[in-house]
C-alpha positions in Angstrom: 0.0 0.0 0.0 2.8 2.4 0.9 4.6 1.7 -2.4 1.4 2.2 -4.3 0.9 5.6 -2.6 4.5 6.6 -3.3 4.1 5.7 -7.0 0.9 7.7 -7.3 2.6 10.7 -5.6 5.5 10.5 -8.0 3.1 10.5 -11.0 1.3 13.5 -9.6 4.5 15.4 -9.0 5.9 14.5 -12.4 2.7 15.7 -14.0 2.7 18.9 -12.0 6.3 19.6 -13.0 5.6 18.9 -16.6 2.6 21.2 -16.6 4.5 24.1 -15.0 7.5 23.6 -17.3 5.3 23.6 -20.4 3.6 26.7 -19.2 6.9 28.5 -18.8 8.0 27.2 -22.2 4.9 28.7 -23.9 5.4 32.1 -22.3 9.1 32.3 -23.4 8.4 30.8 -26.8 5.8 33.5 -27.4 8.3 36.2 -26.6 10.9 35.1 -29.2 9.1 33.2 -32.0 7.4 36.3 -33.5 10.6 38.4 -34.0 11.7 36.4 -37.1 8.3 36.8 -38.7 8.4 40.6 -38.9 9.7 40.8 -42.6 7.0 38.2 -43.6 4.3 40.2 -41.8 5.5 43.5 -43.4 5.1 41.8 -46.8 1.9 40.1 -46.1 0.1 43.2 -44.8 2.0 45.7 -46.9 2.9 47.7 -43.8 6.1 49.5 -42.8 8.4 48.1 -40.2 7.4 50.8 -37.6 3.9 49.4 -37.6 4.8 45.7 -37.9 7.1 45.8 -34.9 4.2 46.3 -32.6 3.5 42.6 -33.0 6.5 42.1 -30.8 6.3 45.3 -28.6 2.7 44.9 -27.6 3.3 41.3 -26.3 6.2 42.4 -24.1 4.2 45.5 -22.9 1.1 43.4 -22.0 3.3 40.9 -20.2 5.2 43.5 -18.3 2.1 45.5 -17.2 0.1 42.3 -16.2 2.5 40.3 -14.2 1.9 41.9 -10.7 -1.9 42.1 -11.3 -2.2 38.4 -12.3 0.0 37.3 -9.5 -2.2 39.1 -6.9 -5.3 37.7 -8.6 -3.8 34.3 -8.2 -3.3 34.9 -4.5 -7.0 35.9 -4.1 -8.8 33.6 -6.5 -6.4 30.6 -6.4 -3.2 29.9 -8.3 -4.5 26.7 -10.0 -7.7 28.4 -11.1 -5.8 31.4 -12.5 -3.3 29.2 -14.3 -6.2 27.3 -16.0 -7.7 30.7 -17.0 -4.3 31.8 -18.3 -3.9 28.7 -20.4 -7.3 29.1 -21.8 -6.6 32.7 -22.7 -3.3 31.9 -24.2 -4.8 29.1 -26.4 -7.6 31.4 -27.6 -5.3 34.3 -28.3 -2.8 32.1 -30.2 -5.7 30.9 -32.4 -6.8 34.5 -33.0 -3.3 35.5 -34.0 -3.1 32.7 -36.5 -6.4 33.6 -38.0 -6.1 37.4 -37.9 -7.2 39.0 -41.3 -5.3 42.2 -40.8 -2.3 43.6 -38.8 -4.3 45.5 -36.2 -6.4 42.5 -35.2 -3.1 40.5 -35.0 -1.7 43.2 -32.7 -4.8 43.1 -30.5 -4.6 39.3 -30.3 -0.9 39.5 -29.4 -1.8 41.8 -26.5 -4.2 39.1 -25.2 -1.5 36.5 -25.7 0.9 38.7 -23.7 -1.6 38.8 -20.8 -2.0 35.0 -21.0 1.8 34.7 -21.0 2.0 36.8 -17.8 -0.3 34.4 -16.1 1.8 31.4 -17.2 5.1 32.9 -16.4 4.1 34.2 -13.0 1.9 31.4 -11.7 4.2 28.6 -12.9 6.8 30.0 -10.5 4.4 30.4 -7.7 2.9 27.0 -8.1 6.4 25.4 -8.3 7.1 27.0 -5.0 3.8 25.7 -3.7 4.3 22.1 -4.8 8.1 21.5 -4.6 9.6 20.0 -1.5 11.9 22.2 0.6 15.0 20.2 -0.3 14.3 20.3 -4.0 13.1 23.9 -4.5 16.4 25.1 -6.0 16.2 22.3 -8.6 12.6 23.2 -9.4 13.5 26.9 -9.9 16.6 25.8 -12.0 14.3 23.7 -14.2 12.0 26.7 -14.9 15.1 28.7 -15.8 16.2 26.0 -18.2 12.8 25.8 -19.8 12.7 29.6 -20.1 16.1 29.6 -21.9 15.0 26.8 -24.1 11.9 28.6 -25.2 13.8 31.8 -25.9 16.5 29.9 -27.9 14.0 27.7 -29.8 11.7 30.6 -30.9 13.8 32.0 -33.8 14.9 28.6 -35.2 11.4 27.0 -34.9 9.8 30.2 -36.3 12.1 30.2 -39.3 11.2 26.6 -40.1 7.5 27.2 -39.7 7.5 30.3 -41.8 9.2 28.5 -44.7 6.8 25.6 -44.4 3.5 27.1 -43.5 3.8 30.9 -43.7 3.6 33.4 -40.8 0.4 32.0 -39.5 2.1 28.7 -38.5 4.2 30.3 -35.8 1.0 31.2 -33.9 -1.1 28.2 -34.7 1.6 25.8 -33.5 1.2 27.3 -30.0 -2.5 26.3 -29.8 -2.1 22.5 -29.4 0.8 23.0 -26.9 -1.4 25.3 -24.8 -4.3 22.9 -25.0 -2.0 20.1 -23.9 -0.8 22.1 -21.0 -4.4 22.9 -20.0 -5.3 19.2 -20.0 -2.3 18.4 -18.0 -3.1 21.1 -15.5 -6.7 19.9 -15.1 -5.5 16.3 -14.5 -2.2 16.7 -12.6 -2.3 19.8 -10.5 -3.4 19.0 -6.9 -6.9 20.1 -6.1 -5.6 22.1 -3.2 -2.7 23.8 -5.0 -2.9 27.5 -4.6 -6.4 27.5 -3.3 -7.8 30.9 -2.3 -6.9 32.4 1.0 -9.7 34.7 2.2 -7.7 35.9 5.3 -6.0 38.5 3.2 -8.3 39.9 0.5 -6.7 43.4 0.1 -5.7 43.4 -3.5 -2.7 45.7 -3.2 -1.3 44.0 0.0 2.4 43.7 -0.9 5.2 41.6 0.6 7.7 43.1 3.0 10.7 45.2 2.1 13.2 42.3 2.3 12.4 41.6 -1.3 13.7 45.0 -2.6 17.3 43.9 -2.9 16.2 40.7 -4.8 14.1 42.8 -7.2 16.7 45.5 -7.8 19.5 43.0 -8.5 17.2 41.0 -10.7 16.5 44.1 -12.8 20.2 44.9 -13.1 21.1 41.3 -14.1 18.3 41.2 -16.7 19.5 44.5 -18.2 23.1 43.2 -18.6 21.9 39.9 -20.2 19.7 41.8 -22.7 22.6 44.0 -23.5 24.5 40.9 -24.7 21.6 40.0 -27.0 21.2 43.5 -28.4 24.8 44.7 -28.6 26.3 41.3 -29.5 25.0 40.9 -33.1 26.2 44.5 -34.0 29.7 43.9 -32.6 30.1 40.4 -34.1 28.8 41.6 -37.5 30.4 45.0 -37.9 33.2 44.8 -35.4 34.5 41.3 -36.2 33.1 41.1 -39.8 31.4 37.8 -39.3 28.7 36.5 -41.7 25.1 36.4 -40.6 25.3 32.6 -40.3 28.4 32.9 -38.1 26.8 35.6 -36.0 23.8 33.3 -35.4 26.1 30.4 -34.5 28.1 32.5 -32.0 24.9 34.0 -30.5 23.5 30.5 -29.9 26.4 29.7 -27.4 24.8 31.5 -24.5 21.3 30.0 -24.8 22.8 26.5 -25.3 24.8 26.9 -22.1 21.7 28.2 -20.3 19.7 25.1 -21.3 22.3 22.7 -19.8 23.2 24.7 -16.7 19.8 25.5 -15.3 19.1 22.3 -13.4 22.7 21.9 -12.1 22.4 25.5 -10.8 19.3 24.5 -8.9 21.1 21.5 -7.4 23.8 23.9 -6.3 21.2 26.0 -4.5 19.7 22.9 -2.8 23.2 21.8 -1.7 24.9 25.1 -0.7 22.1 27.5 0.1 20.9 30.6 -1.7 23.3 33.3 -0.4 26.5 31.5 -1.4 25.1 30.7 -4.9 23.9 34.3 -5.4 27.4 35.5 -4.6 29.0 33.0 -6.9 26.6 33.8 -9.7 27.1 37.6 -9.4 30.9 37.1 -9.3 30.8 35.2 -12.5 28.5 37.8 -14.1 30.9 40.6 -13.1 33.8 38.6 -14.4 32.1 37.7 -17.6 31.0 41.3 -18.4 34.5 42.7 -17.8 35.9 40.0 -20.0 33.5 41.0 -22.7 34.9 44.5 -22.5 38.4 43.5 -23.3 38.8 39.9 -24.7 36.9 40.3 -28.0 39.1 43.2 -28.9 42.2 41.2 -28.0 41.5 37.8 -29.5 38.4 38.2 -31.5 35.5 35.6 -31.6 37.3 33.3 -29.2 37.4 36.1 -26.6 33.7 36.7 -27.1 32.8 33.0 -26.6 35.1 32.7 -23.6 33.4 35.6 -21.9 30.0 34.2 -22.6 31.1 30.8 -21.2 31.8 32.6 -17.9 28.8 34.9 -18.0 26.0 32.5 -18.7 26.4 29.9 -15.9 26.6 32.9 -13.6 23.2 34.1 -14.8 21.6 30.7 -14.3 23.1 30.3 -10.8 21.9 33.8 -9.9 18.4 33.2 -11.2 17.9 29.8 -9.5 19.2 31.2 -6.1 17.5 34.6 -6.3 14.1 33.2 -7.2 14.4 30.6 -4.4 15.5 33.2 -1.8 12.7 35.6 -2.8 10.0 32.9 -2.5 11.2 30.6 0.2 9.4 32.0 3.2 6.7 34.1 1.6 3.2 33.5 3.1 1.0 31.4 1.0 -1.4 34.2 0.3 1.4 36.4 -1.3 3.3 33.9 -3.5 1.6 35.0 -6.7 2.3 38.7 -6.0 6.0 38.0 -5.3 6.3 35.9 -8.4 4.7 38.8 -10.3 7.2 41.2 -8.8 10.1 39.0 -9.8 8.8 38.8 -13.4 8.1 42.6 -13.4 11.7 43.4 -12.3 13.1 41.1 -15.0 10.9 42.5 -17.7 11.8 46.1 -16.7 15.5 45.1 -16.8 15.1 43.7 -20.3 13.6 46.9 -21.5 16.4 48.9 -19.8 19.0 46.6 -21.4 17.4 47.0 -24.9 17.1 50.8 -24.7 19.6 52.3 -22.2 22.5 49.9 -22.8 22.0 50.2 -26.5 22.3 54.0 -26.1 25.5 53.5 -24.1 26.9 51.3 -27.0 26.0 54.0 -29.5 27.7 56.6 -27.3 30.8 54.6 -27.1 30.8 54.0 -30.8 30.4 57.7 -31.4 27.4 57.3 -33.8 23.8 56.4 -33.9 24.2 54.9 -37.4 25.7 51.6 -36.2 25.3 50.1 -39.7 28.1 52.3 -40.9 30.3 52.4 -37.8 33.9 51.3 -38.2 35.3 48.2 -36.4 37.3 50.4 -34.1 34.2 52.4 -33.2 32.3 49.1 -32.5 35.2 48.0 -30.2 35.0 51.3 -28.3 31.2 50.9 -27.9 31.6 47.3 -26.7 34.3 48.3 -24.2 32.2 51.1 -22.7 29.0 49.1 -22.6 30.4 46.1 -20.7 32.7 48.1 -18.4 29.4 49.8 -17.3 27.8 46.3 -17.1 30.7 45.1 -15.0 30.2 48.0 -12.6 26.5 47.1 -12.3 27.3 43.5 -11.5 29.9 44.6 -8.9 27.3 46.8 -7.3 24.9 43.9 -7.2 27.5 41.7 -5.6 28.2 44.3 -2.9 24.4 44.6 -2.2 24.1 40.8 -2.0 27.1 40.4 0.3 25.9 43.2 2.6 22.5 41.5 2.8 24.1 38.1 3.5 26.1 39.6 6.5 23.0 41.3 7.8 21.0 38.1 7.6 23.7 36.1 9.4 23.9 38.6 12.3 22.1 37.5 15.5 19.1 39.7 16.1 17.8 38.4 19.4 15.0 36.3 17.7 17.3 33.4 16.9 19.9 32.5 14.3 19.0 31.0 10.9 17.9 27.5 11.5 20.3 25.7 9.1 23.6 26.9 7.7 23.6 24.2 5.2 20.3 25.2 3.8 21.1 28.9 3.6 17.6 29.7 2.4 16.4 30.5 5.9 18.8 33.3 6.1 16.3 35.2 4.0 13.8 35.1 6.8 13.0 38.3 8.6 11.2 39.2 11.8 8.2 40.3 9.6 8.1 36.8 8.1 8.5 35.0 11.4 5.6 37.0 12.9 3.3 36.2 10.0 0.7 33.5 10.8 0.3 32.6 7.2 3.8 31.0 6.5 3.4 27.4 5.5 5.9 24.9 4.2 5.3 23.5 0.8 3.9 20.0 0.3 6.6 17.3 0.4 7.2 15.4 -2.8 
């Protein structure tokens, strides 16, 4: 009987993990798969690029604006219930995108898809926190990071194949059966009590305590730096190092490939070493990688760029797994959706900052806004300035994290952290300990 119960529990946990991973995959795939279709859309609708690019922009805008709201709604109405609604909305919006007869209806459908993606991205993280056991939470967060990187990396290549085979509509229609599959899995595998509503705290704007601010701020800075590599990298590789488009694509795929394979090991490191040490290691690698990007490519070319990315990317995955775990570990059950939403919001704002402000820094360093005509020397100068600044941002983040770690380890009269090996309990504050709503997640 005991073995049968264990087998059933394993199947439920595996189904839950698959559901949440697929939800995260859909949200990240929707972010990247449409970019490659912009030329085809411009031709199909006979519209200029400035109008067609809203297909991408409106998705990101809707996702960014919605994450905190949907997270809080998940806390109030129930995380499982909201995830089911989000999967339904994402399915319907993907179908409307694929059937859109004109550009403006396509843009409207993409806005709906972005709201659905906000639900999937935010509540997948909150439900993973809800259902993962304490000793496996780092691995669970690492898996979500891996799947997110996989979706982002898969989008352009899958989109290119679908456009050549089916036209632009195929990139949206392919998401419909995936979303329906995730909806069926969610109905059948998510525990009935997962993320059930908590009516003890119905204030919509009740926010978590201030201990989250460092996690959110550093998350924003890290996202900005990672986006800078994605925006600045192709310009530098193409104009600065004179690589062909095919070679640029190959070099740019190194980072996502490393992310895919380093996510789960990063989560294991969090489970084994604790969050604070792993956050420190991750930020140290990020600082080192960005500084290497400022000097190595100019010294040894493509090899220098790749070496810097090899240092940078594992640092990002280590930081993500540890920071998400630390932010969510002792959050009361009725606020997990809101905290997940805040983490997603800070990341998305960081991506926007990286795409705009860091690009402006690159242009400033290159001495021209017309990057298509900049000389290789100008590109090298822009690269140097951009990633010296990025290195300073990561050094600041590391100082904040180290200061927070020392503060958390200091005795405060209410007791020391319960387990040095775990490290996650160091994130606990007096506000959290006083809260009657803190509960441990279900054991797997």
